[in-house]
Structures are given as structure tokens and as C-alpha cells.
C-alpha positions as CSV (number, residue, x, y, z in Angstrom):
1,M,0.0,0.1,0.0
2,V,2.7,2.4,0.9
3,A,4.2,2.0,-2.7
4,E,0.7,2.4,-3.9
5,C,0.8,5.9,-2.7
6,E,3.6,6.8,-5.0
7,Q,2.0,6.0,-8.0
8,P,1.3,9.3,-10.3
9,G,-2.3,10.4,-9.4
10,M,-2.6,8.4,-6.5
11,S,-2.7,9.8,-2.8
12,V,-2.4,8.6,0.8
13,S,-6.1,9.2,1.3
14,L,-7.4,7.5,-2.1
15,V,-5.1,4.3,-1.0
16,A,-6.7,4.1,2.5
17,R,-10.1,4.4,1.2
18,R,-9.4,1.8,-1.3
19,H,-8.1,-0.6,1.2
20,G,-10.7,0.1,4.1
21,I,-8.0,1.8,6.4
22,S,-7.5,5.4,7.9
23,A,-5.1,7.5,6.1
24,S,-3.3,8.3,9.4
25,L,-2.0,4.6,10.0
26,L,-1.2,4.7,6.0
27,F,1.1,8.0,7.1
28,R,2.5,6.2,9.8
29,W,3.5,3.1,7.6
30,K,4.9,5.4,5.1
31,K,7.0,7.2,7.7
32,L,8.4,3.6,9.6
33,M,9.2,2.4,6.1
34,K,11.4,5.5,5.5
35,D,12.9,5.6,8.9
36,G,13.7,1.9,8.8
37,G,15.2,2.3,5.2
38,M,17.4,5.1,6.3
39,S,18.6,3.4,9.6
40,A,19.3,0.0,7.6
41,I,21.2,2.0,4.8
42,E,23.5,3.6,7.4
43,S,24.1,0.4,9.6
44,G,25.1,-1.4,6.2
45,D,22.0,-4.2,6.6
46,E,19.9,-5.4,3.9
47,V,16.6,-3.3,3.5
48,V,13.3,-5.7,3.5
49,S,10.3,-3.8,2.9
């Protein structure tokens, strides 16, 4: 769902509605993926989404 938000013409609100979840939850997931991806890259660990 996070990757779906990044597609042209898509928004967090639209994706959240499509999947029946709250937009705030999807915003949180986006933040967690961004933060987790940055720390994994910094520590040299493999990035797994």
C-alpha cells in the first residue's frame, strides 16, 4: 500500500479508502518505512520492505 501511494495520480487518502484503512495509519506506515530504510542503509544491513 505504501508503494501504491507513490504512483502517479495516487494519494494516501485514496489508497487508504480503497483498502478500508485510516489515512493516518498509512501515513504512519510510510514514515516507518522511510525511517527504517534509512537506518538499515546507514548500518549496512539489507533493506527489506
